[in-house]
C-alpha positions, 0 to 999 in steps of 0.5 A, spaced: 402 791 827 408 794 832 414 795 829 420 790 831 427 792 832 432 787 828 439 786 830 444 782 826 445 777 832 439 778 836 434 772 837 429 774 842 427 782 841 427 786 848 424 792 851 427 799 849 426 805 854 426 812 852 430 817 856 429 824 856 435 827 860 442 827 859 446 826 866 453 829 868 456 822 867 454 821 860 456 828 858 463 826 861 464 821 855 462 826 850 466 832 847 468 837 852 465 843 852 472 847 851 478 845 847 485 844 849 489 851 848 493 848 843 495 855 841 499 856 847 504 850 846 510 851 842 510 849 834 513 843 835 508 840 840 502 843 837 504 840 830 505 833 833 498 833 837 495 835 830 498 830 826 496 825 832 489 827 831 490 826 823 493 820 823 490 816 829 483 820 830 485 821 837 484 827 841 490 831 841 490 831 849 493 824 848 499 827 845 500 833 849 499 830 856 506 825 855 509 831 851 509 835 857 512 830 861 517 828 856 519 835 855 520 837 862 525 830 863 529 832 857 530 839 860 531 835 867 536 838 872 540 842 867 535 848 868 530 851 873 526 857 874 527 861 880 521 865 883 524 868 889 531 867 892 532 860 894 526 857 891 528 854 884 522 850 881 524 844 877 520 842 870 518 836 873 511 834 870 506 828 872 501 827 867 495 822 866 490 820 861 484 818 864 482 813 859 482 805 857 488 802 854 486 803 847 491 801 842 491 808 838 492 811 845 498 807 846 501 808 839 501 815 840 504 815 847 510 810 844 511 815 839 512 821 844 517 816 848 521 814 842 526 819 842 528 817 849 528 810 847 532 811 841 537 814 845 537 809 850 538 804 845 544 807 842 547 807 849 545 800 850 549 798 843 555 801 845 555 797 851 554 791 847 560 793 843 564 794 849 562 787 852 564 783 845 571 787 846 571 784 853 569 777 851 575 777 845 580 780 850 578 775 856 579 769 851 586 772 849 588 773 856 586 766 858 589 762 852 596 766 853 601 764 858 601 766 865 608 770 864 605 773 857 598 775 858 599 781 863 593 784 867 586 781 867 581 785 863 576 789 866 569 787 865 565 793 863 559 795 867 553 798 864 554 805 867 550 809 861 544 813 863 537 811 863 532 816 860 526 812 862 523 807 867 517 802 867 518 800 874 515 804 880 519 801 885 522 807 889 529 803 890 530 802 883 528 809 881 533 812 886 539 807 883 537 809 876 537 817 878 544 816 881 546 813 874 543 819 871 542 825 875 539 829 870 533 826 871 528 820 868 521 819 866 517 814 869 512 810 864 509 805 868 505 799 864 500 799 870 499 806 872 494 804 878 499 800 881 504 805 881 500 810 884 499 805 890 506 803 891 508 811 891 502 812 896 504 807 901 512 809 901 515 809 908 517 802 909 524 798 908 528 804 909 524 808 903 521 815 906 514 816 906 515 823 903 518 819 897 513 822 892 513 829 894 520 829 894 521 827 887 515 831 885 519 837 887 526 834 885 529 835 892 534 830 895 532 823 897 535 818 902 533 811 902 536 807 907 539 800 906 539 794 910 546 789 911 548 792 904 554 797 902 553 802 902 548 803 907 544 808 903 542 811 897 543 818 896 540 823 890 541 830 891 536 832 886 531 826 884 528 829 878 522 824 876 517 825 871 511 821 870 506 820 864 501 814 862 494 812 862 490 812 868 483 808 870 478 814 871 475 810 877 482 811 881 481 819 881 477 819 887 481 813 891 483 817 898 489 812 899 493 814 893 490 821 892 496 824 895 500 822 889 494 823 884 493 830 886 499 832 883 498 830 876 495 834 870 489 830 869 484 830 863 479 825 860 480 826 852 474 825 848 473 817 845 477 816 839 474 817 832 473 812 826 480 809 824 483 814 818 485 810 812 492 814 813 496 810 817 503 813 817 505 819 821 509 824 818 516 823 818 518 830 818 514 832 824 517 826 828 524 828 826 522 835 828 520 832 835 526 828 836 531 833 834 528 838 839 528 833 845 536 832 843 537 839 843 534 839 850 538 834 852 544 837 849 543 843 854 549 842 859 548 839 866 552 842 872 552 840 879 547 844 884 551 849 886 552 852 879 546 850 876 543 854 871 537 858 873 532 862 869 527 868 872 521 871 870 521 878 867 517 883 871 511 883 866 511 875 867 511 875 874 505 880 875 502 874 870 504 869 875 502 872 881 495 874 879 494 867 877 497 864 883 492 868 887 486 867 883 487 859 883 488 859 891 482 863 891 478 858 887 481 852 891 479 855 898 472 856 895 471 848 894 468 844 899 471 837 897 478 836 900 480 832 895 478 837 889 481 843 893 488 839 894 488 838 887 487 845 885 492 848 890 497 843 887 496 846 880 498 852 882 505 849 882 505 848 875 505 855 872 512 856 873 514 849 871 510 849 864 512 856 863 519 854 863 518 848 859 514 853 854 520 858 854 526 853 853 522 849 848 521 855 843 529 855 842 533 850 846 540 853 844 538 860 846 541 861 853 537 867 855 536 868 863 529 870 863 522 867 862 517 872 858 511 874 859 508 870 853 510 864 856 507 865 863 501 867 859 501 860 855 502 857 862 497 860 865 492 858 860 494 851 860 493 851 867 486 854 867 484 849 862 486 843 867 483 846 873 476 846 869 478 839 867 479 837 874 472 840 876 469 837 871 472 830 872 471 831 880 464 833 879 463 826 875 466 822 879 464 824 886 457 822 884 456 815 887 451 813 882 456 816 876 462 812 879 458 806 878 456 807 871 463 809 869 466 803 873 461 798 869 463 802 862 470 800 863 469 793 865 464 793 858 469 796 854 475 791 857 470 785 854 470 789 847 463 792 848 459 787 850 458 782 857 453 777 860 451 778 867 455 772 869 461 775 866 460 781 870 460 777 876 467 774 874 470 780 872 468 784 879 467 782 886 461 788 887 457 783 883 458 776 885 452 776 889 447 773 884 446 773 877 440 778 878 444 783 882 449 783 876 443 783 871 440 789 875 447 793 874 447 792 867 440 795 866 442 801 869 447 802 863 440 801 859 436 806 863 441 811 861 441 810 854 448 807 854 447 800 851 441 795 850 440 788 853 439 783 847 439 775 846 445 773 843 446 766 840 450 762 845 454 755 845 447 752 847 441 756 848 440 764 847 444 768 852 442 775 855 448 780 853 449 787 854 451 791 848 454 798 849 452 803 843 458 806 839 460 813 843 461 816 836 455 814 833 448 818 834 445 812 838 450 813 844 447 817 850 440 818 853 440 824 848 438 819 843 431 818 844 428 811 841 422 812 837 420 805 837 414 802 841 415 797 846 419 791 842 415 784 842 416 777 839 415 777 832 
């Protein structure tokens, strides 16, 4: 008698096809062959990343990526690293987590941003108190006689600085940078839409080079129509950026001019939830206090801005890594990959500045040490390898479709019918058979199974995704059962 594979909600059995080889796009979902160099980070960042793993069972990269961007924004325009004369480099860092909006990933991201949010809340509360005092003064002024009430009270304006934004409108960004010239971080709810907006700048008075300008914290001028003043000018537009990005957006050419400036990584999928649900208060407080120390660094105008420089030994480390990475980029045939590797070179001084200042924000040294430069090079080398791996996965047309289907299935909680796939994507609206053939590709790669599940009336053929953290996920888990037949 042939063995029968039984599933809890299966009505009719299905055929399971064994796969012998594991393709590269399945490897992308597995644990990376090389870990992130946590030892290169300052102690406070390393402890926070490991606590995020212990508490939420997420890859430490889910905390490292936003921490780098937030730390750079906390430094802001107060400090820059001068590689050579008249070329100061800001601590602007753009980072993106290539994964889905999993609740635990979002929880870690919000924990990283919490110090800036709490600081913003304090300024908002102070403004609320001023508004209450204004209302009382205004009521007293209106109730008093014309001869006794004196001048009309002035309404307070919300001029407190904004530390983070969720809107990617260049006009809103420029106006808030005017209010906070030190710099701010952009945390868009939809990173994909934000990249499209930044990539299509050049309309309505917004310069086409807006993204590259804020990446270098240079001067920005936005012309306004029929308003006063006629333009918004920011002398040093410092804008950090972090968030979660859909993996399929990496190779879209229309927004690649912006994406190629990001530190990209695809963290390992979250593990089983931990029974320990509380994040250590001491580590959160340490991260909060370190950011407040960075914000306490005095900000000075551009003519008197504090400038740090490499030591001679650190400069040698930077020059060697600079030449090596440019040579690596020149040897790649893919123009998008080559542009991304070339932009990674600019992150060596930025990360070195962040690491040096994060170690001791209160120390007013003028030099970036060789150790900080080595740590920055090690981190950039990791992201260069990660970019090579991601592009190797995404540039394969077949692997891009597999990744695209996986994202749709995950959005539907791990299982989807052919008709649901037709409604979810315009690619597969041709027919039910076309959608069914697309889901069969996932089955052929060992990523899931087609099962008959109980529907409202009749059984419904449904694709069900295997758990990536189990041994059944991927073609490496070859099924030993014979062809399943009706019992």
